C-alpha positions in Angstrom: 123.2 122.5 126.3 125.2 119.4 127.4 123.2 117.2 125.0 123.8 119.6 122.1 127.5 119.7 122.8 127.7 115.9 123.3 125.7 115.2 120.1 128.0 117.6 118.1 131.1 116.1 119.6 129.9 112.6 118.8 129.0 113.5 115.3 132.3 115.3 114.8 134.3 112.4 116.1 132.5 109.7 114.3 131.5 110.4 110.8 133.8 111.0 107.9 133.8 108.1 105.5 132.2 109.8 102.5 134.3 113.0 102.4 137.6 111.5 103.4 137.5 108.9 100.6 136.7 111.5 97.9 139.1 114.1 99.2 142.1 111.9 99.5 141.8 110.3 96.0 142.5 113.4 93.9 145.6 115.5 94.5 144.9 119.2 94.0 147.0 121.0 91.4 149.0 123.9 92.6 147.7 127.3 91.4 149.7 129.2 88.9 150.1 132.9 88.7 147.8 133.1 85.7 145.1 131.1 87.5 145.0 133.2 90.6 141.4 133.6 91.7 139.7 137.0 92.0 139.4 138.4 95.4 135.6 138.2 95.6 135.3 134.7 94.2 134.6 131.7 96.6 137.8 130.0 95.4 139.8 132.9 96.7 139.6 131.5 100.2 142.8 130.2 101.7 143.4 126.5 101.6 142.2 124.6 104.6 145.0 123.1 106.7 145.0 119.4 107.2 144.1 118.2 110.6 147.0 116.9 112.7 147.6 113.3 111.9 148.5 112.4 115.5 145.2 113.8 116.8 143.2 112.0 114.1 145.0 108.7 114.8 144.6 109.0 118.5 140.8 109.6 118.3 140.3 106.9 115.7 142.2 104.4 117.8 140.3 105.3 121.0 137.0 104.9 119.2 138.1 101.5 117.7 139.4 100.2 121.0 136.1 101.1 122.8 134.1 99.4 120.1 136.4 96.4 120.1 135.8 95.9 123.8 132.1 96.8 123.9 131.1 94.7 120.8 133.7 91.9 121.0 135.0 92.5 117.5 137.1 90.0 115.6 140.5 91.0 114.4 139.2 91.4 110.9 136.3 93.5 112.1 138.6 95.6 114.2 140.8 96.5 111.3 137.9 97.4 109.1 136.3 99.4 111.9 139.6 101.2 112.5 139.7 102.3 108.8 136.1 103.5 109.0 136.8 105.4 112.2 140.1 106.9 110.8 138.3 108.1 107.6 135.4 109.5 109.6 137.6 111.3 112.2 139.8 112.7 109.4 136.7 114.0 107.5 135.1 115.6 110.6 138.3 117.3 111.6 138.8 118.6 108.1 135.2 119.9 108.1 135.7 121.6 111.4 138.7 123.4 110.0 137.1 124.2 106.7 133.7 125.3 107.9 134.6 126.8 111.3 132.9 130.1 110.3 129.8 128.4 108.8 128.3 126.3 111.6 125.3 125.2 109.6 127.4 123.9 106.7 129.7 122.2 109.2 126.8 120.5 110.9 125.4 119.3 107.5 128.8 117.9 106.4 129.3 116.2 109.8 125.8 114.7 109.6 126.6 113.3 106.2 129.8 111.8 107.5 127.9 110.3 110.4 125.4 108.7 108.1 128.2 107.3 105.8 130.0 105.9 108.9 126.8 104.2 110.2 126.2 102.6 106.7 129.8 101.4 106.6 129.7 100.0 110.2 126.4 98.2 109.4 128.2 96.3 106.6 131.1 95.3 108.9 129.2 94.5 112.1 126.9 91.6 112.7 123.2 92.5 113.3 123.6 91.8 117.0 126.7 94.0 117.2 125.2 96.8 115.3 122.1 96.7 117.5 124.3 96.9 120.6 126.3 99.7 119.0 123.1 101.7 118.2 121.8 101.2 121.8 125.0 102.4 123.3 125.2 105.3 120.9 121.7 106.4 121.7 122.3 106.0 125.4 125.5 108.1 125.2 123.7 110.8 123.1 120.7 110.9 125.5 118.2 109.6 123.0 115.2 108.0 124.9 114.6 104.4 124.1 111.4 103.5 122.2 109.9 101.8 125.2 110.8 104.7 127.5 109.3 107.2 125.1 106.0 105.3 124.9 105.7 104.4 128.5 106.7 107.6 130.3 104.8 110.8 129.6 106.8 114.0 129.3 107.0 116.0 132.6 104.8 119.0 132.6 102.2 117.6 130.1 98.9 116.2 131.2 99.4 112.8 132.7 103.1 113.5 133.4 103.5 114.7 136.9 
């Protein structure tokens, strides 16, 4: 249970690059009286409120500060990572508000955001920094290391006391 919650929290707080960039580039037109959607149509749903900017900034800054210390980021890297984190957190928070009743859809969107964030971070970080980041991330999420998974049998199975 803790692992699931931790994994969900990590994904929610760390992966928004793809959605945040596309959502913020196009302003939505205001609906007119003639263009009012029908009650049964999917677009009849109420607009999703934007996540609180202070909360998004606080989370993005905390993520960035932790990464700056753990990975010894340069000032240029720190600024790029801050933007990546800001977009990711904003997208995850938006997805949480938008899909709060559809957990599967929210998980899918958050996963996409996480993958986009990892790809963006890989472009900014050096290979050594990215490897260190991945190890820390796996450690925090409780993912067993490759050597540990191969060397230690699962408890309860033959050979694993």
